[in-house]
Kinemage of the C-alpha trace (Angstrom):
@kinemage 1
@onewidth
@group {chain A} dominant
@subgroup {mainchain}
@vectorlist {calphas} color= white
{ca met a 1} P 106.922 61.865 76.169
{ca ser a 2} L 105.329 63.756 73.239
{ca leu a 3} L 106.540 62.433 69.947
{ca lys a 4} L 106.856 65.001 67.142
{ca his a 5} L 106.947 64.836 63.390
{ca trp a 6} L 110.171 65.548 61.649
{ca lys a 7} L 110.416 68.789 59.906
{ca ile a 8} L 111.205 68.210 56.084
{ca leu a 9} L 113.716 70.838 55.023
{ca glu a 10} L 113.890 69.552 51.323
{ca ser a 11} L 112.709 66.732 49.166
{ca lys a 12} L 114.413 65.544 46.008
{ca tyr a 13} L 113.197 62.824 43.616
{ca leu a 14} L 115.847 60.405 42.507
{ca tyr a 15} L 113.430 58.354 40.307
{ca lys a 16} L 109.947 58.793 39.200
{ca arg a 17} L 107.872 56.378 37.084
{ca ser a 18} L 104.160 55.712 36.735
{ca gly a 19} L 103.074 54.197 40.092
{ca met a 20} L 106.461 54.456 41.826
{ca ala a 21} L 108.979 57.082 42.866
{ca leu a 22} L 112.124 57.157 45.036
{ca arg a 23} L 112.717 60.365 47.010
{ca val a 24} L 115.314 61.587 49.523
{ca asp a 25} L 114.064 63.984 52.274
{ca arg a 26} L 116.361 66.161 54.222
{ca cys a 27} L 114.721 66.089 57.741
{ca glu a 28} L 115.277 67.768 61.016
{ca thr a 29} L 114.343 65.768 64.114
{ca his a 30} L 112.823 67.349 67.352
{ca asn a 31} L 116.418 67.501 68.934
{ca gly a 32} L 117.917 69.280 65.899
{ca asp a 33} L 119.651 66.390 64.224
{ca val a 34} L 119.551 66.466 60.433
{ca phe a 35} L 119.626 63.444 58.149
{ca glu a 36} L 118.241 62.175 54.755
{ca pro a 37} L 115.987 59.187 54.834
{ca tyr a 38} L 114.810 57.574 51.596
{ca val a 39} L 111.056 57.184 50.864
{ca ile a 40} L 109.564 54.835 48.251
{ca glu a 41} L 106.255 56.261 47.018
{ca ala a 42} L 104.152 53.500 45.710
{ca lys a 43} L 100.632 52.967 44.825
{ca asp a 44} L 98.177 51.223 47.464
{ca trp a 45} L 97.843 47.495 47.084
{ca val a 46} L 95.173 44.939 47.726
{ca asn a 47} L 95.381 41.186 48.776
{ca ile a 48} L 92.460 38.764 48.484
{ca ile a 49} L 91.765 35.642 50.359
{ca ala a 50} L 89.162 34.061 48.013
{ca leu a 51} L 87.038 31.090 49.122
{ca thr a 52} L 84.864 29.131 46.767
{ca lys a 53} L 81.529 27.716 47.799
{ca glu a 54} L 83.356 24.421 48.467
{ca arg a 55} L 85.677 26.303 51.047
{ca glu a 56} L 88.727 26.055 48.634
{ca val a 57} L 91.263 28.842 48.645
{ca ile a 58} L 92.261 30.363 45.398
{ca leu a 59} L 96.108 30.547 45.163
{ca val a 60} L 98.384 31.682 42.362
{ca arg a 61} L 101.966 30.763 41.441
{ca gln a 62} L 104.083 33.205 39.549
{ca tyr a 63} L 107.715 34.379 39.119
{ca arg a 64} L 108.849 37.108 41.405
{ca his a 65} L 111.928 38.952 40.109
{ca gly a 66} L 112.868 40.695 43.364
{ca val a 67} L 113.785 37.284 44.922
{ca gly a 68} L 114.250 35.404 41.570
{ca glu a 69} L 111.811 32.651 42.562
{ca val a 70} L 108.399 31.263 41.546
{ca leu a 71} L 106.226 31.812 44.514
{ca leu a 72} L 102.919 30.520 45.789
{ca glu a 73} L 100.676 33.529 46.672
{ca ile a 74} L 97.199 34.764 47.083
{ca pro a 75} L 95.697 36.977 44.311
{ca ala a 76} L 96.844 40.597 44.692
{ca gly a 77} L 97.512 43.805 42.876
{ca ile a 78} L 98.160 47.497 42.636
{ca met a 79} L 95.298 50.034 42.638
{ca asp a 80} L 95.030 51.588 39.254
{ca asp a 81} L 94.173 55.304 38.889
{ca glu a 82} L 90.773 54.452 37.504
{ca asp a 83} L 89.775 52.124 40.474
{ca glu a 84} L 87.316 53.941 42.665
{ca ser a 85} L 88.100 52.022 45.853
{ca pro a 86} L 90.196 49.163 47.247
{ca lys a 87} L 87.265 46.898 46.929
{ca gln a 88} L 86.908 47.632 43.255
{ca thr a 89} L 90.593 46.878 42.806
{ca ala a 90} L 90.177 43.621 44.760
{ca gln a 91} L 87.337 42.549 42.529
{ca arg a 92} L 89.203 43.489 39.291
{ca glu a 93} L 92.436 41.767 40.353
{ca leu a 94} L 90.820 38.501 41.368
{ca leu a 95} L 88.921 38.340 38.127
{ca glu a 96} L 91.937 39.255 35.926
{ca glu a 97} L 94.387 36.982 37.637
{ca thr a 98} L 92.122 33.874 38.105
{ca gly a 99} L 88.978 34.264 36.316
{ca tyr a 100} L 86.924 33.993 39.718
{ca thr a 101} L 84.517 36.467 41.168
{ca gly a 102} L 81.704 36.688 43.620
{ca glu a 103} L 79.219 38.970 45.330
{ca gln a 104} L 80.844 39.158 48.806
{ca phe a 105} L 84.152 41.144 49.097
{ca ile a 106} L 84.652 42.087 52.787
{ca lys a 107} L 87.426 44.513 53.776
{ca ile a 108} L 89.255 42.566 56.626
{ca gly a 109} L 92.384 44.602 57.283
{ca lys a 110} L 94.773 47.461 56.383
{ca val a 111} L 98.432 47.548 56.994
{ca tyr a 112} L 101.510 49.697 56.023
{ca pro a 113} L 103.980 47.424 54.132
{ca asn a 114} L 106.953 49.204 55.623
{ca pro a 115} L 106.110 52.637 57.133
{ca ala a 116} L 109.840 53.475 57.776
{ca thr a 117} L 110.399 53.697 53.883
{ca his a 118} L 107.286 53.137 52.026
{ca ser a 119} L 104.348 55.497 51.650
{ca asn a 120} L 101.610 53.064 50.560
{ca val a 121} L 98.839 51.023 52.186
{ca thr a 122} L 97.940 47.359 51.642
{ca tyr a 123} L 94.258 46.491 52.089
{ca ser a 124} L 93.065 42.859 52.630
{ca phe a 125} L 89.826 41.474 51.369
{ca leu a 126} L 87.948 38.192 51.970
{ca ala a 127} L 85.991 37.106 48.960
{ca leu a 128} L 83.327 34.483 49.822
{ca asp a 129} L 81.569 31.918 47.626
{ca val a 130} L 83.554 32.835 44.570
{ca glu a 131} L 83.116 31.004 41.266
{ca lys a 132} L 84.921 30.768 37.904
{ca val a 133} L 83.116 33.030 35.376
{ca asp a 134} L 85.752 33.938 32.975
{ca gln a 135} L 89.337 33.155 31.637
{ca gln a 136} L 92.372 34.991 33.037
{ca lys a 137} L 93.033 38.412 31.465
{ca leu a 138} L 96.767 38.862 32.402
{ca asp a 139} L 99.123 41.802 31.877
{ca glu a 140} L 101.802 41.211 29.293
{ca thr a 141} L 104.431 40.517 31.968
{ca glu a 142} L 102.217 38.075 33.977
{ca glu a 143} L 102.268 34.415 33.713
{ca ile a 144} L 100.100 32.973 36.549
{ca glu a 145} L 99.100 29.495 37.416
{ca val a 146} L 95.818 29.214 39.407
{ca leu a 147} L 95.426 26.553 42.162
{ca leu a 148} L 92.596 25.689 44.478
{ca ile a 149} L 93.268 24.017 47.838
{ca pro a 150} L 90.970 23.249 50.753
{ca leu a 151} L 90.895 25.821 53.476
{ca asp a 152} L 92.362 23.217 55.995
{ca glu a 153} L 95.356 22.604 53.690
{ca phe a 154} L 95.861 26.310 53.188
{ca ile a 155} L 95.948 26.888 56.956
{ca ser a 156} L 98.600 24.068 57.275
{ca leu a 157} L 100.458 25.560 54.309
{ca val a 158} L 100.710 29.016 55.865
{ca lys a 159} L 101.785 27.655 59.273
{ca ser a 160} L 104.577 25.710 57.675
{ca gly a 161} L 105.916 28.699 55.845
{ca gly a 162} L 104.474 27.798 52.338
{ca leu a 163} L 103.175 31.209 51.804
{ca pro a 164} L 106.342 33.365 51.955
{ca gln a 165} L 104.910 36.808 51.191
{ca ala a 166} L 104.583 38.697 54.433
{ca leu a 167} L 101.652 40.839 53.534
{ca his a 168} L 99.838 37.699 52.376
{ca val a 169} L 100.418 36.190 55.733
{ca ser a 170} L 98.942 39.269 57.429
{ca ala a 171} L 95.818 38.842 54.997
{ca phe a 172} L 95.604 35.243 56.264
{ca phe a 173} L 95.413 36.281 59.830
{ca phe a 174} L 92.871 38.904 59.108
{ca ala a 175} L 90.683 36.266 57.193
{ca met a 176} L 91.001 33.597 59.986
{ca glu a 177} L 89.987 36.068 62.578
{ca tyr a 178} L 87.006 37.114 60.468
{ca leu a 179} L 85.958 33.552 59.826
{ca glu a 180} L 86.238 32.570 63.411
{ca arg a 181} L 84.256 35.529 64.530
{ca asn a 182} L 81.451 34.962 61.917
{ca ser a 183} L 81.148 31.140 61.851
């Protein structure tokens, strides 16, 4: 079977704002069916698994309005227009959210958050031997608590469902595979 792209007959934006848009496309499939899927255009994203020299993982706790809960997460963030690369975004976000940085930021994975409805990519990075060099520099809507936990406890936490963000779990698996391969 040869799969084919859908033909886009028309696109219409329902909502547009800096960094995000919602559009509806009128599409025709290879067999002539016509329908209107929604697409969320979003900026690319980075997730960071950051390990200190003592093999502690840096976690953040913050309120997430979409689910109405305070969640435990790994540092992460949206690529800004001025960021030259996903790596630069990872370095900036880790420093801003936690005050930690390091020399080794290794790209360990790339996934599509939801390719059926979203246009963006999420990159995962492993930051090794990070250390605290500054205070947090949070955006006006951010309130973030920084926690450090030993790597073994982090692994148990993820296995027990304590890291509920799906894309952060994928970063965890990329990091574990990298660490096992390079230990």
